[in-house]
N, C-alpha and C positions, 0 to 999 in steps of 0.2 A: 590563243585562248584568251577570251575576255574575262574581266573580273566577275562579271555576272555569271558566266559559265562556271568559273571556279567556285563561286558561292553556291551554285546548284549542286556541284559535286560535294562540297563541304556539308551541305544540308543532309546528304545521304550517308556520309561517312561516320564511323564510330570513334574517330579520333585522328589526329595528325601526327605522323611519326617521321623522324629524319634518320633513324638508325634502322637499317634493314633487318638487323638481328632481333629487333624488338617489335617488328610489325605483327599485328594481329588481324584476323579476318575483319574486313570492313573498314580498315584504316585507309587514309590518304597518305601515300609516301611522297615526301619532298626530297629530291636528290640535290643536296648541297655539296659544293666543292670545299674541301677543307685542306689544311696543310698536309695531312697524312693520306687522305683518300678523296676520291671523286664519287659522289653518290650516284651519278649516272651509271656507273659500272655495276651497281647493285639494284638497279630499278627492276630488272626482270626477276631477281630473287625476291624482291618485295611483292611483286605481283603473284609469284608462285606461292608466297606465304599467305595470300588472301587479300592483299590490298585491292581496293576497288579501282584505284588509278595511281599512276606515278607521275608526279610533276617533274619534268626533266628539262634541261636546256642544252643537251647534246644534239646537234642537228642530225646526227646519224640515227637518232631514236624518234625523230619527228613523226613518222607515219606508222610506227609500230603499234600493234594492238595493246590497249591499256595505258599507253603513254600519252600524257598531256604535255604538249611542248610550249615553252615560253623562252624568250630570249635570255632571261636571267631568272633562274628558279628562286633565288633569295629575294629579289625584288618582287616577284610574283607572290611569294609567301607574305611579304610585308603588305602588299596591296590588298591581298585577300583578308588579312587580319584587320586592316583599317575598314574595309567594306563590311566585314562581319560586326566589328565594333559599332558601326553606325546603326545597326539594327537594335542596339541595346536601348531599353526604355528605363533603365535604372542608373543610379550614380556610379561613376567611375572615378576613383581616387588614385593618384600616382604619388609615390614617395621616393625620395632619394636622399643623399647625404653622405658625409664622409664616414660616419660611425653609426651603428645602431639601426641600419635600414631593416635588416631581416628580423631583428628582435622586435622592433616597433611594428613591423608588418604582422608578426605572429600575435602580438598583444592586441593590435587593432582587429585582427580577425576574431580573436576570442571575444572582444568587447562587442563588435557589431553582430556577431553570430547569436547574441542573446535576443536579437529582435528580427534579424534579416537572414535570408538564405544568402550567405556570403561566399564568394570565391576569391582566393588570394593566390598570388604567385607561389608556385611550388619550388622548393629548394632555392637555387640561385639563378633561376631562369629570368635574368634581368637585363640581358643585352639585346643587340640587334636581331638575334635569332630567338632568344628566350622570350622576349616581350610578345612578338607575334604568336609564338606557340602558346603562350599563356592566354592571350585574347581568344584564340581559336578553341581553347579548352573550356572557356566559360560556358556553363550550361544555359540553355534557353530559359529555364525557370529561375535563374539567379535573380536576386534583388539588390545586390551590391557587389562591386568588383574592386579589388585592391591590387594595383599593379606596381611592383617594385622595379625601379630603374637604377642600373649601375652604369658607371662611366669611368674612363681613364684618360679621356682627351676632349678637347673642345668640340662642340657641335653634336656630341653623342646624345645628350639629354634632349636637345632640341629635336633631333631626328626621332627619338623614341616617343617624344610628346606628340609629334605629328602622326605617328602610327597609332598611338593609344587614345589620343584626343581626350584627355581627362578633363572633367569639369571641376575637380577639386585636387589640391596638391599640398604636400608637406615636405619640407627639407629638414631633416633631423638636426644637422649641424654642418659647419664648415671646419674641416681639420686637415692635418698634414697627411693626406692619403693621395697616392698617385701623383706626387709632386713632379715626377719626371715627365709624365704624359701631359699634365695640365700646364706645366711651366711655372711652378711655384705656387705659394699659397694664394696669391691674388688670382692666379689662373684657376685654382680649385673653386674659388668663389664665383668667378665668371662662368665656369662650366656648369656647376650645380644650380646656379640661379636661373639657368635656361628654363627650368620647370616653371618658376614663378613668372618669368617673362612670357612664356606661352600662355599661362592662365590670364595674365593681365591683358594680353592681346586678344583673348577670346572670352572676356567677361566671366572668367572662372573665379572660384573661391579659394583663397589662400589660408591655410592654417599656419600660424606663426608663433614660434617659441620666443618669448621676449628676451630670453638669454642669448639669442643669436643676434647680438647688436650689429655684427658685421654685415647683416643682410638688411638692416633698416633702410639704407639708401635705395635698395632695390624696390621695396614696396612703398616708399614714400609717396603720399598723395593718392594711393589706390584705396578705394572705399570698401572693397569686398575682402577684408582681412579679418579672420577670426583669431584673436590672440589668447595666449595662455602663458602661465609661468609659475615659478616657485615664489610664493609670497608676493605676487603681483597685484596691483590695484587695477590693472588694465586687462580685463578679460577673465577667463576661467583660471582659478587659482588653487594651488595646493601647497603642502609643505612636505619636505623629505624627513622621514623619521630615522633615528639612528638604528644601526644594526648591521649584521653581516650580510643579510639579504635585503634587497630593495623593498622599502615600505614607504608609502606616502599617506597623507591625510587630506581629504577634501571635505571641507565643512566638518561635520561630526563623524564622517565615515572614514575608517582606516582601511587601506587597501594593502594586503600582504602579497608577497610573491616568492617564487623559488629562484629568482634571479639573483646571482651574487653581485654585490656592488651597488652602493648608493647612487652611482651615476646612472643606473638603470631607472631611477625614479623619474628622470626626465622623459624616458620612453613610455613609462606607465602613464604619466600625466598627459602626454600627447594622445595616447589611445583613448583616455577618458574624455578629454576635451572634444575629440572628433566624434566619439560615440554620443556624448551629450548633445552635440549639435544635431545629430540625427535621432534624437529623442530616445536614446537607450537609457534604461534605468541605471542609476549609479550603483545601487545595491547589486543588481544582476551582473553588471560589469565587474564589480569588485570580486564577486564569487568566481566569475569566469577567469579573471586574471590570477586569482589565488590558485586555481586548479591547473593553470598552464605550467607545464614542465619543460624547461629549455632542453634542447638536444643539439646534436651535431657540433659539440664542442664550442658552444656559445654560452658563456657565463654559467656553466654547469658545475654543480657540487657532486663529486663522485667519491666513492670509497673503493680502493683497489689495493690488494696485497698489504693490508694493514695501514695504508696511508690515506690521507684526506686530500683530495685534489680539487682545485678550482681549474677546470679545463676551459680555457678561453682561447684555444689554439686554432680556431677556424681561420682567423686572419689577424693582422696587426698593422698599425701605422703609429707614428710617434704620438699622436693624440690619444688613441685608445690604449696604447702601451703605458703611457704615463698615468692615465686614470686607473688602469688595472693595478699597477704597482702601488700607487698611493692608497688605494683601498686595501690591498693585501697588507701593506705596512700598518694600516690602522686597526686591523683585526686583532683582538686580544687573545691570540693563541700562540703557542710555541711548541716545538721549534718550527720555524718557517724556512722553506727552501724555495728560492726563486729560480725558475728555469725559463729563460727567454731566448727566442730565436730571431734570426735576422728579419728585418722589415724590408720589403721589396718596393721597387718602383719609386725610389727617392732621388734618383739621378745624382746631381752634383751635391745635393744636401745629405747624402747617405752617411758620410763620415761624421759630420757634425751632429746629426740626429742620433746616431747610434752612441756616440760619445756622451751626449747629454742624457740619454736614457740610462746608460751605465753609471754615470755620476749620481743620478737620482737613486738608483738601486743601492749604490755604495753608501749613501747617506742614510739609508733605511736600516731598521733593526732586523736583518735577516741572518739566520745562522749560516746560511750558505747561498752563494749566488753561482749559478751555472749558466754560461752563455754558449750559444750554438750558432755556427755559421761564420762565413768569412768576414762579413762586415763587423760583427762584434769582435772577431779575432783581431782585426786591425785597430779597433777602438780601445781595447782593454789597456788600462793604464795601471790599475792596482792589482792586476793579475788574478782575477777570480778564476774558478775552475772553468776551463774553456775546451770545447770540442768543435772541430771544423764541420762535422756532419752529425745529423741525428743518429745515423747508424753507429758512429763511434761512441756517442753517448749511451746508446742502447747496450752496446757491448760492455761498457764500463759498469753500467748499473746491474747487468746480469752477474758480473763478478763481485760488485760491491753494492748490494741492494740498499735502497732507502727504506727505513723502517720507522713507523710511528711518526711520520712527518706531515706537516701541512705544506702542500706544494701548489704553487701557481704555475701553470703552463700557458705561455703566451708567445705567439710568433706568427709569421705570415704563413699562408696556406702551403706554400712550397716547402716549408720546413717540416711539416707533418709531425709536429711534436706529440700529437695524440697517440702516436705509435708506442709511446711509453706506457700507455694504458693497456697494451696487449691487443 
């Protein structure tokens, strides 16, 4: 099956689906092999549910009615996505980084949507499967596409860039995320900067936060760099205003948000700079960002059972954990309870990084510190309250409920600390 033939099928389908349980009439089903299941075994089920075709790579299905065979279904999906992306006549911007990718994507979506029909990555569809599915979901009448890219090893961003072919790109920051897969902080820089290197090799435009000094050598000498920063004299500039929620000021315009943490001011400024480059009104963007409500346990302010929660439990690494703790410590509220869970994929740095975070927490003015997970269990020195699992903490809180507290929840996705919210 050629890419041209796949494009023709895609032009007739109502969407692309990889889960046979979610297939709707008119979908194209792609049978992918995973750790738990082989999509080829569910291809007929997808056709029975109304799929117009099933893209498979099992030779036994090659000549079956409704089956479209390829040697590698995943590779065919990626090739189809690239071919479809080449039909776009509107800007495609990719973003990556150690922290703030999804929040920046949502802020950028809000800003650009004030002027353009904008499509952005849904959820965390940001890997070698999610990026192709995102591209294939972009409607034909879109005027702007925002593609989030995630990675935990070298070469992944380069591969995703080849699939998405962005003309614009932004790296939020370089931090201590996925240290194990990248091979240390220098490896994180190398892996994430693959986006900028792709843009430089293809005459693309780079958006650059002047605070990311570690990336200066990557873009040195390249002339298509749009700069911004806090209090910078070089490029689009703003200042961060004090407060529990992120607020910034650009010129005479104040931009408020419902995002907890002044560190989110950098993400807001990034969205405004990019929107400004594409002729969006600052006033319109300010209104859109003020109306944006974070969800999915990313910098959320929630009330639950008489407690005030900052739920930032979607994910964590040493950089984002440190920033969240510092902001929580600065908030003029009491009593404050810090609940932090293990940070994953740190490899040989895990013990030292968990110990450093714990020491930062112990130096802060928290009424109570609760740690969860085996890494924090091994690191605890001053013996704060500790639970090996989130389930154990849940049982404890059911018997000894927290009442009238200000609580920060922060931990890696695997810890599932948001379960404390019911």
